[in-house]
Structure formats: C-alpha cells, structure tokens
Phi, psi and omega in degrees: 000134177257127180288338183285347184283132175245144169290122183288149171281127183238156188256359183211152173297329181295312180293324171305308179302319180292320174303307184284344169293340184240006178226156178259129175301334180301328180290343187239006189305321182297337177273359182267161182245145173282141179225154177239134179203160181244147176238150175248102183299339181271353186298320178212144175235150180257138182233139177270120178231130177289131177235134179304133183305319175302317176297319181297316177306314179295321180297320184290322177298311180298313180301318182294317179299323177278347180074030175234166181289148176306317180300321182290318177302314182300314176298324175297310177300316179300313183298318180295313181290329174292320177300314179297317182292336184259002182253000000 
C-alpha cells in the first residue's frame, strides 16, 4: 500500500466508475471514513415488467434528455398517470 496515493476528486459518476474499475480500494483504505446508516428493505421493491423494445428506447432517450435514470422516469410517468386516472 502506498501512502502517497490520494483518492482523486472526480466530476462525474462515469469518471468515478472508470477510476475504481482500475484501482483497488485496499490501496486507499486509510483515507476512508467509517459511516453508520440504516436501510429500509421495504422502501422500494423491484418488479419485472416486460416492455416493448421500441418503448424502452423512447424511455431511455427521454430519461437521458432529462438527465435522470430510466427507472426514475418510469416511476414519474406511473405516478402522473395514476394521479390522472384517479381524479
């Protein structure tokens, strides 16, 4: 382990991913902080839903344009349409 290495500051998740794809956390362990957190396994559930390939491409394009995950866009659309359907 080298004490001279510092975890670099990165400007995007892509850069972070590329860095950790080629580096070991073991080399930087001394620079990490211990944290405590709780998770709620009921907070979100994943469901497998078949989506038409063309529709999926459109969802991915819109999500990319909005700068959000496709999953987030689907949740947003579902919430909006359910609200419209119940009013």
